[in-house]
C-alpha positions as CSV (number, residue, x, y, z in Angstrom):
1,M,16.1,-12.2,15.9
2,P,15.9,-13.1,19.4
3,N,16.5,-16.5,20.2
4,N,12.9,-16.5,22.1
5,F,11.4,-17.4,18.8
6,S,10.7,-20.7,17.6
7,P,12.3,-21.8,13.9
8,Y,8.8,-21.6,12.7
9,Q,8.0,-18.3,13.7
10,K,11.3,-16.9,12.5
11,N,10.4,-18.2,9.0
12,V,7.0,-16.7,9.5
13,I,8.8,-13.1,10.3
14,K,11.3,-13.6,7.5
15,S,8.8,-14.5,4.9
16,Y,6.8,-11.2,6.0
17,Y,9.4,-8.7,5.4
18,D,10.2,-10.7,2.2
19,N,7.1,-10.3,0.7
20,L,6.4,-6.7,2.3
21,D,6.4,-5.2,-1.1
22,K,3.6,-7.6,-2.2
23,I,1.8,-7.1,0.9
24,S,1.8,-3.2,0.5
25,L,0.7,-3.2,-3.1
26,T,-2.0,-5.7,-2.2
27,R,-3.2,-3.1,0.7
28,L,-3.2,-0.4,-1.9
29,Q,-5.3,-2.3,-4.2
30,E,-7.7,-2.8,-1.5
31,L,-7.7,1.0,-0.6
32,V,-8.7,1.8,-4.1
33,T,-12.0,-0.4,-3.8
34,E,-12.5,1.3,-0.3
35,I,-12.2,4.6,-1.7
36,Y,-14.5,4.0,-4.5
37,L,-17.0,2.6,-2.0
38,A,-16.4,5.4,0.8
39,P,-19.6,7.4,1.1
40,L,-18.5,10.2,3.1
41,P,-15.7,12.6,2.1
42,D,-14.2,12.6,5.6
43,K,-13.7,8.6,5.3
44,K,-12.0,9.0,1.8
45,A,-9.7,11.6,3.3
46,K,-8.8,9.2,5.8
47,L,-8.3,6.6,3.3
48,W,-6.0,8.7,1.2
49,K,-3.8,9.3,4.0
50,Q,-3.3,5.5,4.3
51,V,-2.4,5.7,0.7
52,A,0.0,8.2,1.1
53,S,1.6,6.1,3.9
54,Y,2.1,2.8,1.6
55,L,3.3,5.1,-1.3
56,K,5.8,6.0,1.4
57,K,6.7,2.6,2.6
58,L,6.9,1.2,-0.8
59,K,9.3,4.0,-1.8
60,I,7.4,5.4,-4.9
61,N,9.0,8.2,-6.6
62,A,8.0,11.3,-5.0
63,Q,7.0,13.3,-8.2
64,I,4.3,10.1,-8.9
65,A,3.3,10.0,-5.1
66,Q,2.3,13.6,-5.2
67,H,0.9,13.4,-8.4
68,I,-1.4,10.9,-7.2
69,L,-2.3,12.4,-3.8
70,K,-3.0,15.6,-5.4
71,Q,-5.4,14.1,-7.9
72,Q,-7.2,11.7,-5.5
73,D,-8.3,9.6,-8.4
74,P,-8.9,6.0,-7.5
75,K,-8.7,4.8,-11.1
76,L,-5.2,6.8,-11.3
77,L,-4.0,4.7,-8.5
78,A,-5.1,1.8,-9.7
79,E,-3.5,2.2,-12.9
80,H,-0.2,2.6,-11.1
81,I,-0.6,-0.3,-8.9
82,T,-0.9,-2.3,-12.3
83,D,2.2,-1.4,-13.6
84,W,4.0,-1.9,-10.1
85,L,2.3,-5.4,-10.1
86,K,4.0,-6.1,-13.3
87,K,7.7,-5.3,-12.0
């Protein structure tokens, strides 16, 4: 890291990257809720694109990710998130 960060800032940055998986899973949980509540198909499509992005960030098995994205079922996504959180 550059030397222009204070020790506190370096610690915050390190903590963020150490917990990135948990942060991404939390965001996926939020997306499940947003998908359930989204009134318009266009909004849901945009949210599913975000889901795809987070699945890629988390390096989820490609077959599982494709299945989730093909089904576009928030309940299915929520079940997988629950399993991933247990790990």
